[in-house]
C-alpha positions in Angstrom: -57.5 -106.7 95.8 -53.9 -107.7 96.0 -52.2 -108.4 99.4 -48.5 -108.8 100.3 -48.0 -111.2 103.2 -45.0 -112.1 105.2 -43.9 -113.7 108.5 -40.8 -114.5 110.4 -40.1 -118.0 111.7 -42.6 -117.5 114.5 -45.5 -116.9 112.2 -45.2 -119.6 109.5 -48.3 -121.6 110.5 -50.7 -118.7 110.6 -49.2 -117.3 107.4 -50.1 -120.6 105.7 -53.7 -120.4 107.1 -54.1 -116.9 105.8 -52.8 -117.8 102.4 -55.3 -120.6 102.3 -58.1 -118.2 103.3 -57.1 -115.8 100.6 -57.2 -118.6 98.0 -60.7 -119.4 99.2 -61.7 -115.7 98.9 -60.0 -115.4 95.5 -57.7 -112.7 96.7 -54.4 -112.4 94.9 -51.4 -112.3 97.2 -47.6 -112.2 97.1 -45.7 -114.1 99.8 -42.5 -112.1 100.5 -41.1 -114.6 103.1 -39.9 -116.0 105.3 -40.2 -119.6 104.2 -38.0 -121.4 106.8 -38.0 -122.3 110.4 -34.6 -120.8 111.0 -34.5 -117.7 113.2 -34.8 -114.6 111.1 -35.2 -110.9 111.9 -38.8 -109.7 111.5 -37.9 -106.2 110.2 -36.4 -107.8 107.1 -39.9 -109.1 106.3 -42.0 -106.2 107.5 -40.1 -103.7 105.3 -40.9 -105.2 101.9 -44.6 -105.6 102.7 -44.7 -102.0 104.0 -42.9 -100.7 100.9 -45.2 -102.6 98.5 -48.3 -101.1 100.3 -47.1 -97.5 100.2 -45.8 -97.8 96.7 -49.2 -99.1 95.5 -47.9 -102.4 94.3 -50.5 -104.1 96.6 -53.6 -102.8 98.3 -52.9 -104.1 101.7 -50.4 -106.2 103.7 -50.5 -108.9 106.4 -47.6 -109.6 108.8 -47.3 -112.4 111.3 -44.6 -113.0 113.9 -44.6 -114.5 117.4 -46.6 -111.7 119.0 -47.2 -109.4 116.1 -45.6 -106.6 118.1 -42.3 -106.5 116.4 -43.8 -106.6 112.9 -46.2 -103.8 113.6 -43.6 -101.6 115.2 -41.3 -102.1 112.2 -44.0 -101.6 109.6 -45.3 -98.4 111.2 -41.8 -96.8 110.8 -42.6 -96.5 107.1 -44.3 -93.3 106.0 -47.8 -94.1 104.8 -48.3 -97.3 106.8 -51.1 -97.7 109.2 -50.4 -101.1 110.6 -52.8 -102.4 113.3 -51.9 -105.2 115.7 -55.1 -107.2 116.1 -56.0 -110.2 118.2 -59.8 -110.0 118.2 -62.6 -109.7 115.6 -64.0 -106.4 116.9 -60.7 -104.6 116.5 -60.2 -106.1 113.0 -63.5 -104.5 111.9 -62.9 -101.2 113.7 -59.4 -100.7 112.4 -60.6 -100.9 108.9 -63.7 -98.9 109.4 -62.2 -96.1 111.5 -58.5 -96.1 110.9 -58.2 -97.3 107.3 -55.4 -99.6 108.4 -53.5 -100.9 105.4 -51.5 -103.6 107.1 -52.7 -106.2 109.6 -50.3 -107.7 112.1 -51.0 -110.8 114.2 -49.1 -113.0 116.7 -49.0 -116.7 116.2 -48.1 -117.3 119.8 -51.0 -115.2 120.9 -53.9 -116.5 118.8 -54.7 -119.8 117.1 -55.2 -120.4 113.4 -59.0 -120.4 113.6 -59.2 -116.9 115.2 -56.5 -115.7 112.8 -58.6 -116.7 109.8 -61.6 -114.9 111.3 -59.7 -111.8 112.0 -58.1 -111.7 108.5 -61.4 -112.4 106.8 -63.1 -109.6 108.6 -60.2 -107.2 108.0 -60.0 -108.1 104.3 -63.8 -107.7 103.8 -64.3 -104.4 105.7 -64.2 -101.1 104.0 -63.1 -97.7 105.4 -66.2 -95.6 106.5 -64.6 -92.3 105.7 -66.6 -89.3 107.0 -65.4 -88.1 110.4 -62.8 -90.9 110.4 -61.2 -89.5 107.2 -60.4 -86.3 109.1 -58.8 -88.3 111.9 -56.7 -90.4 109.5 -55.6 -87.2 107.8 -54.3 -85.9 111.1 -52.3 -89.1 111.5 -50.8 -88.5 108.1 -49.9 -85.0 109.1 -48.0 -86.4 112.1 -45.7 -88.2 109.7 -44.4 -84.9 108.4 -43.3 -83.5 111.8 
């Protein structure tokens, strides 16, 4: 598995935690920014992650900003992205099993680094169940063409 990861200035600490987790899990990743504490615009970092996911350059993406909301909204504008804003472990598992989410978004000002690591670990390890869920995901895909 290969993952693209990015944050804005509000998500740098959790991004570092998740990169450390992926090192421990032997998951290859590409950090596409930001790498400074200066105020930046989150869509500038959500877009390259989303494009890498939909173009097949990476298998999944992880985005972190202050709340996770802006990153998830921006990423979900890209056709083929199913970005889930997650702040609990139950949702991390469910969004992979049921929604086949391909990007995870989290908010550093909402959750701490320990919970962020748990969420990311579960999300990275959980597979899509398919079955009845595949039909539902296909209906989501059809909505993108309207």
